[in-house]
N, C-alpha and C positions, 0 to 999 in steps of 0.2 A: 696234313696235320691241321687240326682245328685251331680256331683263334685262341682259345684258352690255353691249349698246350703250347702254342707258339709263344704266347706271352710268358709262360713259365720258363721256357727255354731261354728267352731273351733275358729274363730276370736272373737266372742262374749264371749265364755268361757274364752279365754285368757285375754280379757279386764276386765271381771268381776273379775277374780282371781287377776289381778293386782290392781284393785281399792280396793278390800277388804284387800289385803295384805298391801297396804299403809295405809288403815284406821286402821288395827290392829297394825301395827308398830308405827303409830303416837300416839296411845293411851298409849304406854309404856313410863313411865317417869323415867325409870331406868338410872342411870348414866352409862357411857361407861365402867367404871372399873368393874361394876357389871353385864354387859350385859350377859356374858356367864352363870352365875349362875341363872339369872332371866329369860332368854329366852331359855335356854337349854331344849331339848325335855323331859328331865327327872326331871325338877325342878318343873313344875307346875301341879296341878290337878285342876279339875273344882270346888272342894270344896272351900268354904270360898272366893268366888270371890267378888271383890268390886262391889257394885250395887248402882246406883243412878237413878234419874229420866231422865237422858239423855240416848240416844241410846248407847248401848255398843256393840262392835263388837268382834268377835272371829273367828278364823279359824284354820284349821289343814289340813294336807295332806301329801302325800308321793309319791315319784317316785323311783322305783327300776329299774336301768339300769343293766341288769343281763345276764350273760352267764348261761344257764340252761342245765345241763346234766342229763338225766334220764336213769338209767341203765337197763340192760337186753335186750332181743330181741325186746320188745315192746317200748323201750325207744328211745333216740336220743338226738341231740344237737340243740340248738337254741339261738339266742339273742333276748330278748324281754324286754319291759319296762312297766310292770303293774303299775297302778297309780290311785290315787283318790285325790279329794280336797273337803273340806267341809267348808262352811261358816255359821255364825249365827249372827243375829242381835236381840238384846233383849232390852226391856225397861220396867221399873217398873212404874206402874200407881197407882192411888188411889184405884183401884178396882182389882188389880192383876198384873200379869207378862205376857207380850206379847212377844212371840219369833217367829222368822222366821228362818227356816233352809233350806239349800240346799246342795246337794252333787252331784258332777260331776265326771266323769271318761272318759279319752280318750283311754281306753282299746280297743275300736273298731278300732282305728288307730294304736296304739302302740303294741298291742298284736295280733289283727286280729280276724276274726269271729270264728276261731277254738279254740281260747284261747291258753294258754301255756301248755306245756307238764307236766303231773303229773301222773305217773303210778298208777294204781288201782283206779283212780278217775273216777266217772261216774255221769252224770247228765245233763239234757237238751238235745237239739237236734240240728243238723246241716244238711241241705240238705235232710231232711226226714230220717236221720239215728241217732241213739243215739251217743252222744259225749262220747267217751271212751278214757281213759288214758290221758285226758286233762281237765284242769280247765277252764270252760267257761269264756269269758271276761265279765266284768260288763258293764251295759248300760251307755250311756252318762248321762242320768238323773237318778241318784240313789236315790235322795230325794228332794222333794219340798213340804214343810209342814209348817203349822202354829200351834203354841201351845199357849193356853190360860190357865193360872193357877190362881185360885182365892182362897183366904183364906175363910174357913168356920168357924173355931174357931182359937184360938191361936195355937193349935197343929194339926189342920186338914186342908187339902187343897183339892180342886177338880180341875182336869185338863181335858181339852178337846183338843185333837190333831188330825190332819189329813191333807190330801192333795192328790194331784194326784199321788205322788210317795212317799212312806214311808215304815215304818216297823210296823207290827202289834205286839201285846204283845205276843210274842212266842219265846222261846229259850233264851239262854244267850246273853250277849252283843255280837254283830257281831264281827268276828275275827279281822277285820281291826281296830276296836276301842278298843280292849282289851289291856291294858298295858302289859299283859303277853305275847302278840304276836306282839308287835308294830314293832319289827325289823325283824320279820320272813317274807320273801317275798312270802311264799306259803300258800295257803288256806288249812285248815285241810281236810283230806280225809273224815271226818264225816260232812263236810259242809252241805250236803243235808239231814242230819239227825238231825242237831243241829240248824243252824242259816241261812239257805238259804232263809228264808222268810223275811230277812232284806230289801228286795226290793219287794214291792207289788204296782202295778199300780192301786191305789185306796184303801184308808184305812181311817178308823175313829176309834179313841181310846179314851176311857174315863178312868180316874184313880182317885182313892181316896187314899190319903196318911194320915196316922196318926202315929206320932212318927216314929219308925223305920220300920213301915209296909207300903207297897204300894200294892193296889189291882188294876189290870188293866183288861180291856176287850176290844176286837177289833172286828169289822166286816171289811172284806177286800176281795179283788180279789185274790184268792188263786192260780191262774194259773201262771206258770213260764213264764218269758219273752221269746219272740220268738228270732230267730237268727238275726233279724234286730235290732242292738243295738243302733241305732241313734234316735229312735222314742219312743212314748208311746204305751203301750199295754193294753189299758183300757178294763175292763170287769165288769161283775156283781159283787157286793159285796156279794158273796155267801159263804164265809168262815168265821169262827168264832174262837176266841181264848181267853184264859184267863191266867193271870200270877200273881203270888204272890211274892213280894220281901220282904226280911227281911235284914235290914241294922243296926246291933247293934251298930256300930261305924264307923269312917271314913275309917277303913281298910278293913272291911269285907262286902261282899254282897252275899246273897244267894237267889236263885229263883227256883221256880217250875212252870211249865207251861204246857198247853195242848191246842191243836188246831185241828180243823177239816178243812182240805184243800180239796176243791171241785175240782176234776179233775186237779191236778197241773201239770202233765206231758203231753207233747204233744203226745208222742208215746205210753205211758202206760195208758190204760183206768183204771178208778176207782179212788176212793178217798183215802186220807191218813189221819190217826189220828196220830199226832205227840205229843209225851210227852218228856219233858226234865227236868233236874234238874242240877243245877250248884252251885259252891261256888267259889268266887274270893277273894283273899287277896292282897292288895296293900299297901306298906309301903314306905313313903318318908322320907328321913333323909338328909336335905340339898339338895345337888345336886345328891345324891344317890337315887336309886329307886329299889325296889324289888317287884315282882308281880308273883302270881301263880293262875292258874285257873284249876279246875277239873270239868268235865261236863259229863253227860250221856244223850243219846238220843235214842228214840225208834220210829220207823215208823211202824205203823200197816196198812197193805195193804190187798187187796183181795188175794194175794198169799204169805201169811205168813209175819212175822215181820222182822225187821232189826234193829240191835243194834250197838251203838258205845260208846266207853269210851275214854276220852281224859284227859291228864294231861299236862300242859305246864307252863313254867316259864321263867322269864327274870330277870337279875340282871345288873344294870348299876352303875358303880363307876368310878369317874374321867372321862377319855375319852373312856372307854371301856364298852362294853355290851356283856354279854353271854346270850344265850337263848337255850331252848330245848323244845321238844314236843314228847310225847309218845301217840300213838293211837292204839286201838284194835277195828277193825271194821268188821262187817259181810258184805261181798260183795255178789252181785248177780253173782254166779259162771257162770251160762249159758250165761249171758249177756257179761261177760268178755271173755268167751271162743269163742263166735260166733260173737261178735260185732252187735248183733241183739236182739230185744225185743222178748223174748220167752214166749209162753203161754203154759198152761198145767202144769203137775207135775214138769217139769224141772225149771219152774219159781220160785219154792219154794226152790230150792237148794241155801243154804247160807253157805259160808265158812269164817273163820276168817283170816284176814290179819293184821299183826302187823307192825307198822312203828315207828322208833325212829330217831329223828333229833336233832343234836347239832350244834350250830353255834355261831359266834361272829361278832361284828362290832367295828371298831376303828374310832372314830371321827377325821376328818382331816381338816374340813372346818367350819368356823364360820364367815359369812359375811353379815352385814346388817340384821341380824336375821335369815338368811338361815343356815341350818345345814346339813353338808355332812359327810358321813362316808363310809369307804370301809369294806366290810364284805364277809363272806363265811360260808357255812354250808354243812353238809354231812348227808345223810339219809340211814339207813339200814332197811331191810324189812324181816319179817318172812312170807313165802309164803306157802299156803296149797298145798298138793300133787296134787289136781285137776288142779291147775293153774301153776305148775312148768314147764310144756312143753311150755307155752306161755311166762313166765316171768323169768325163771330160778329159782334156789333154793334160792339164796341170792343176788338179784340185789342191787346195790349201786348207789345212785344219789347224785349230789352236785350242788351248786350254787356259783358263784363268782359275786359280785355285788357292785355297787355304790348306796348309799341311800341318797336322798335329801329331806329335809322338808322345807316348807316355814316358814316365821316368825310367832311366836305364839302370840306376843303381850302381854299386861299386864294381860289378862284374862286366859292365859295358853293354854295347849293342850286339845283336846276334847277326853280324854281318858275315857273309861268305860261309855260312854254316850249312851242313846237311845232316840228315837224320842219323846216319851211321857214325858221324864225327861231329857231334854237337859242339865240341870245344877243340877244333883243329888247332894244333900247335901247343896244347897244354903239356905240362910235364907228366910223364908216365908215373903212376903210383908205384 
């Protein structure tokens, strides 16, 4: 994309974000004295949202302006600004609920084609080589979808969702939408074993919900996006997935899912069968919020399997947030040793890497619904013997950042949402 076209795209994104921000802010009828409690990032959930026959607007997003230090010989320092913004418009009709969602990211400009540094991370490609020790940037268009939900009986509903960019029914809620990781600026090391399919260029999902259960099935384009992050990467809907949710109450969500991804990786031939299971707990008490997620993922490939286990949590009270994450992930040892896709027996070599992160954020800014905070975190690693010559025995990484969120409006933050259930927990029409 040429410079002029790119500037036009950036301008359109900025204008769209501004318009929805004003629409969301205008919907709020809260008195100024209650503004902090009602629009704070930890006050609202998507459950029990007010619905009527008029269009309702909702938005969420985040910008991390951060200094990123990754430890060890393979690490380094940088200043980057990962970000995303999501908007939703929904309307109740006599025959159901119609919702439009979109999600945008300016990572291609603020992070760059190579993404941000993250030791032991691997996934996708750049200039014909695997992207190693870096988290890839997100594409400009992360979601453009429509959702139609209609009642079948008083306790049962049917949903049809899809679009040119969206997420299939596979994996836990994507990390950027989980309340348990909302203030953590870094993607999990297990992203490509748990929730990397949150962006598929072409997806159709059907769901049936009854009481606390939701059964979903998707057909989608399973190929990862290419290195040009400004366009669409359409392909055949050649991959399939299924997911079962169980939500016994407003605090707990559990899911199991499995998907067949057809040739997802640009440089690694073959298909992946991904299986995941997760449990999330979220509790709101006034302005305080606590959230925990535990998740397991397994990728079955032509050269053995790969596993990851994750536990993360967040606690917000008053103006302070504390968060943490623990991961145990099997990495492709030869890939990290050589920075190349290896074939043959060496491709089956897997070693466990352990990562533990703890951090916090202090809210310092509340202006016209915008929320800003200063934060920092530190990560410690357990490194297998085979990778110590490249990474050292105990590398340490850290971030120092400023976090900014746009106004939430009266409908709240888009926490724990997924494309096929953009308002999980709402009353059926």
